[in-house]
N, C-alpha and C positions, 0 to 999 in steps of 0.2 A: 589362695592366687589364682589357680585352676578355674575355680568358680567366678572369680572377679572378670576374668579374661574372656571365660564363655557368655557371661552376661553382657559383656561389652559387644561382642561378635553378635549376638542375638539382637541387640539394640540397633546396630549399624545395619542390618541384613533387614531389619523390620522398617528402620528408617527408609533405605533404598526401595524396599517393595510398595511401601505406600506412596514413595514418590512415583514408582511407575503406573500406578494405579489410580487415577483419580477423574474427577469430572471438572475438564477444563473452563472455569468462568473467571471473568473479570472481577478484580474488587478494588475499590478506589476508597481514599480518605478524603473527606471534603475539604481538609485543612492543609491538603499537600498539593504542590504542584509537579506534574511530571513532565519533564523536559527533553524532547527529543532534536536530534540531529539528523538530517537525512543529506548524503552526499548522491549525486546522480550525474550520469552522462548520458547523452544520445546522439548517435550518429544516424543521419538519413542522408541517403542517396535517391535524387529523383531526375527523371527525365523530363526535359520539357522542350518541344520544337527541335528534336535531334540534338539537343545538348544535355551533358549531365551536370546537375548541382550538387555540391555536397555542403551539407549544413551541421556544424557540430554545436551541440549546446551541453554545457556544464555547470554545475552550481550546488550550494551548500545552503540548506534552509535550518533554521533553529525555531520550535516552536514549543509552546507549553501546552499541556492539557489538562482541564481541571474539571471536578465533578460539580455541579452546581447543585442538583438535589437528586434524591432518590424518590420516584414518583410511586404512588399508591400500588402500581402493578409490580412493583419492584424492578422497573426500568430505569436507568440512568440519564438525566438530562446533563448532556456534556457541553464542553466549549473549548477549541482551539483557538489559540492566539499565535500569530508569527511575530517572533521576535527580529527576526534579522533573515534575509534572503539576499543572497548574490549569485548571480546567473549572468553567464557569458554566453553569446550566442556568436559563432563564426559563419560567415556565408559570404559568397562571391561580391556582396553589396557592401561586406566590411564586419566591423564587430561592434556589436551592441551590447552594452551593460544594462542588465535589468534586475529587478528586485526592490528598488528604494519605496515604491508606492506599496508594498506588501507589508511593511513593518508595521505591527499594530492593526493589520486586520484581524477580525474575529469571526468564528464561523461556529455555529452551535447545531448540535444533532441528539436525537436520542437512541439510544442502543439497549438492546436485550442484554444480560449479565453474559451470555456466551459470545457477544458482539456483533450479532445481527442488527443493522440499521433500519430504524422504523419509520424514521422521520429525519428530514434534514431542513436546514434553512435555505433559502435561496443564495447563491452565491455572485457576489458583486465585487469582484477582484479588482480588475481593471479593463480597459479598452482592449487590452491585448489577451488574446484567446489563449496563448500559451501560458500565460501566467495564470489565467483561471482555472487550466487544467491541472496545474500543479497544487493549487489551493485545494481543488475538489479531491485530489489524491491523499490529502492529510487525514480524511476520515478513515483510511484504512489502516491507520496505526494499530488498528485492533481486529485482526481476522476473525470471522466467524468461525467459532468452535464447535465440537458436538455436545449433543446434550446429556452424553452417557459416559461412563467410565472408560478411559482409555489407558493405554500401558504400550511398552515396546514393541513394536510390530504391527499395533493398531492402523487401519487404514479407514479412511473415509473419502467420500467423493463430494465435491459442492458445485451445482450447477444454478447459475445466475445469469438475468438479463436486467441490466441497467438502461434507463432512458434519460438521457440529458434533457435539460430545459430547451434546447435547440432542436431536439428531435432525433440526434445522434443515438444510436442504440448499441450497445456493447454486450455481448453474450459469451460467457465462458463456462468451460468444464474443467475443473482442477482437482487433481488426486493428490490427497496428502498420505505421507506415511511417517508414524513415530519412529525414529530410526536409532533413539538413545537417549540416555540421561548424561549430560556434559556440564561442564562449568563453561560459562559464556558471561565477559564482562564483569567478573567475579561473582556471577550467582550461578545457583544449581537449575538448570534448565532441561526440559524436553527439548530435544532436536527433534524438529518436524520437518521433512522434506516433501516438496510439491512439484508438480509439474502438471500441464495440460495445455488446453487450445481456447483461441479466444477468436470472435469475429466481430467485426464493426461495420454498421451500414446506416447511412442516413444521409441528410443533406445539410450544408453549411454554407454560409453567406459571406464571401470573402472580396473585399473591393468593389460591392454593390453586385455581385456576380454569385447567383446560386450553383452550387457545387454538389454532387453526389460522391460519396465516399463508400467505397467497398473493400473489406479487406480480411483476412486472416493471418494468425500467428500462433508462437509458442512462446508459453511462459514456464520458467522453472526457478528454484531456489530452495532456501532454508530458511526456517525463523525459529526463535528459541523463547520458549514459554517458561517465563519464571516461576515456578510452581510454589515457592513458599511466600511470594508477594501476589500472585496472581494476575501477571502483567507480562506483556512481551519485551523481552529485554533487548532483542535484535532482530534484524529482518535483512536478507540479502535477495535480490530477485534480478533476474534477466528477462527480457521481452524483445523477441523479434517478431516485426511485422510488415508483411507485404500487402500494400495498398494500392489501389486504382483510383484516382481522382478525375471525375470526368464534367461536362458541362451540357446540361440537357438541351440547351440553345444552342451550341455548338459541338455538334458530334465529333470534329475533328481535334477538339480539344480534349487528349488524353495523358495524363501524368502519373506514369507507374511511379511507386515510393517505396523504399524499403528501409527500414529503420531498425536500428539495434539499441535498445537501452537499458543500463544497468542502475541499480539503486541499493544502496546502503543505509541502513535506519539502525541508529541505536540510542538507548535510554541513557543519559548521561547522569540526571540527578532524580531524586524522590523524596 
């Protein structure tokens, strides 16, 4: 009996040790659909012509991720299809209910096994740039992971610069830390905390007017990597941004804007 107990203890310790030291890659079965639900809320305060305007947006999106094929170089060709989207925007102009035009929208991209995006389809979400921004964020369901073994206490830094089709550039420097092995959403996961800084710069066109956008902010949160199924189980994030919008043709037009956005994502079926 004493031998059996010792053997069980060794097996448990071995399992935990292997769970805490692994190469975090993603794996998908071609015949499976991976369904995620994302809840978000955004509070924006902006000043214009001496007046302060508050805009609150919140919503829920459900979408399905599928593997189309494994390419010869072992990268994955993926697609994300929006099942449903309900978004409510409250502003001084009233209430807007958005999202119906997103149902059925499909976006494809190619990613490496560690989550690095190497190719993406052009995004044609709707004439509303707010909705297009939400759709583009769906590809971040699988954050980029290190290509070496990680364990509790392991840290790494990600530095990236992304340029959107309209010319808006987003740069970020995020520090990640493996903080433990936990159960999340009924799954055995590595808990990974992250925090960092972001900058946005570029030009947007709104109402026929070209506007420059400059700003910076902070991002923090946690993600949960299901190491038995090689997939992200959940993701919690908060982003605070301080931006200034100006018109090159009208120097007197200056719009300071402070935003706070929280996002919670969860894998519901597989």
